Residue, then its C-alpha position, 0 to 999 in steps of 0.5 A: m146329199n153328201a156322196i159319202f152316204d149316197i152309196g147306191p145299191r149294194t150287191a151281195a159281193e159287198f156283204e161282210d160275211d166274215w164279220f157277220c159269222r163273227v157276230l153269230e159265233e159270239r152270240h151263239p158259239e154253239e153254231r160253230t159246232r153244229r155247222a155241217a156246211k158253210s159257204k159265203f152266204y149260208w150254213q147248215r144245221a144238221l139233223p142227222s137222225l132225220s136225214l135233214v139239214v136246216t139251212m140258214y141263209v143271208a140274202p143281202d142283195n134281197d134284204r132278207c135272211g131265212l131258213f129252210f130244210g135244205r140239201n146235204e148229200k154227205l148227211g143223207a139230206i137228199d129228196v128232202v121236198e119229196r120226203l116232206q111233202r106229205h107233211a107239208a100242211r102240218l109242218c107249215e102249221i107248226l113252224k108257222l110258215d107262210p106258204a107265200v114265202s115258199s116255192t116248189e124248190f124250198p116249200f118250207m121256208s121262213e124269211w125275214q125282210v131286213n137290211c142285211f148290210a146294216a151291221d147293227n141289224w146283225p145281232a137281231m138277225t143272228d138271234w132270229l135265225t138261231t131261234e127259228a132253226t132251234f124250233s125247226n130242229a124241235c119239230 
């Protein structure tokens, strides 16, 4: 195999997050104004009336992107798991969440297995993330 194409495993540090965010904001400019926090691999959409945030993330080293109800102390989104636990079954039903994807720390998670390093996947990834976040926001 040609050495140019044989790049081996990639790490999250190699992910072009600035370019990915440009694709996100070009396709979904409303996300720029909705963003409550942004780091290299995640950004949050605020739900202040519910003291929640929808956290959208990219995990390039695991070949997935996804979202979950996250934590943001500035917005009062604290004790999220404890506050939502009694609604877990209904949230999973409404949001069509797979409990096998979730964890104790992040019980309300949706994710998509995708090659995050392939820039031609980015439009579909940004569309999927914003659609899922909008659906979560509506609930």
